[in-house]
N, C-alpha and C positions, 0 to 999 in steps of 0.2 A: 504493501500499500505503501503509497505518494506522499509524505510528507506535505502541504503545506506550506507554505511560505509565510513567516513572523506579521510581516506588512501586509498579505494575501487574508490572512487572519482577521488582523486588524479592523481591514475595510468592512470586509462580512460581518464582523462584529459592531463597527460603528454603522451601518446599514439596519444593522436588528435592532439599534437602540432606538435606530430612526421609525422603525414599523411601533416598535411598539408605544413612541412616544403618540404617534399617529392616531392607534388604537386609545389609546391614555384618553388622546384629546378628546376626541369626540365621546367617552363612553363617559367619562367623568362629565363632558357637558351635557349629557345627557342626565346624566341619575342626576343632574343637581340643575338642574331642570322641570328635569320629569316626576320625579321624585319627592323634590326636597322643597319644588314650589318657587320657584330663586327664578329673576327676568333669567334671558338668554344672552345679555350682556356679562349682567354677574358672577354667571353661573361660568361662562367661556371665561373672564380673565381671572376668574379663582385659576379656572381649568391653568392656563401660560404661564402663571408662578408656580404651582406646580409640576408643570411639564417642565419646564425654565430651571428649576432643582433634581428635576429626575436625572434629568437627560443632562445637568451638570454631574450630579453625580455618578453615572455613571461610562459619560466615558471617564470619570476623573476616574475611577477599581474599576472597573468593569475593559472599559476599550485598550486606555492607552495605557495603565497602569502607571500610574504619575502620583500614586501615594504618596513619595516621598519627597514630592512641593509646599511649599506653605500655601494649601487648604482655603483662606481671606481671598488671596490675589492671587490665586487661583478662578476663584469663582470670579472676583471684579473684571477678573478680564476676559473669563467665560464671557460672563455676562455682556459687556459690551459688548465682544468679539459677536451675540444673539441676534444683534438691538440689532445691529449696523449691520450684517448679514442681512438680516429680514429687509432690512431699507433697500439693501443695492437689491433684495432678491425685485423688490416691487419695482425700483430703477428699471430693473432690464427685462422684466416682467412689457414697461409701460413702454421701451424703448421696441421691442418689439410684434407686439399688439397694433400697439396706441400709431407708433411711430411710421413704424414696416410694412404692417397691416397680417405679419401672419396670424393666421386664429390661433384663438386663446391656446383650448386645445395643447394644440404644438408648443406653443410660447412655456406655457406654461411644465409639460414632459419636460422641455430644451433648459427652458431656466432651472428645474429641479434637479434638475442634468447635472447640468454645470456645476452650480452653490455648492448640490452633494460630493463633489469633489476637492471645491476649493476651501471647504469649511473640516471636511479630513486634512485635509495636508495644513491650514492655521492651525489647527486645532491641536494636530499633532507638535507641528516644529513650532509653535508658537506660546498656546494657550498651558499647557500638558508638559513644557520640557523645563516649564519656569521654575525654579529653588534648585535645578539640579547642577548639583556643581559639571560643567562641564570633564571631563575625566584628563584632557591635551590640559587645556589652562588651568583649574582650578576653579572658577568663575563661572559663573550662576550664568 
């Protein structure tokens, strides 16, 4: 049996975290709204906070194994990056769909696929490598 390269295994775990976050986003919003009677807006707002925290924990501990770094610094960097990525995804969608006329479904697929890879690379190289000393230099 061939062993999967570590980088591919990490990318798969990152994708699985995304699938779980998507499912939790839908399910928790529905639960809060349908069963607890919260407004859709409040339910989704609470859900966004929950999945941001859950996504951070899953990426930190499961995907990138970065528990040796400073959690507060990683968390702040992750939150800022996640918010920035959402804005960039929206602008990318506008560029493709509104300005270039690409139908919205293919535009969404391209945007989400492109930014999935960018987020994976950024979180792995910048967010979850913070706090780990470089073996060559000893600096963070």
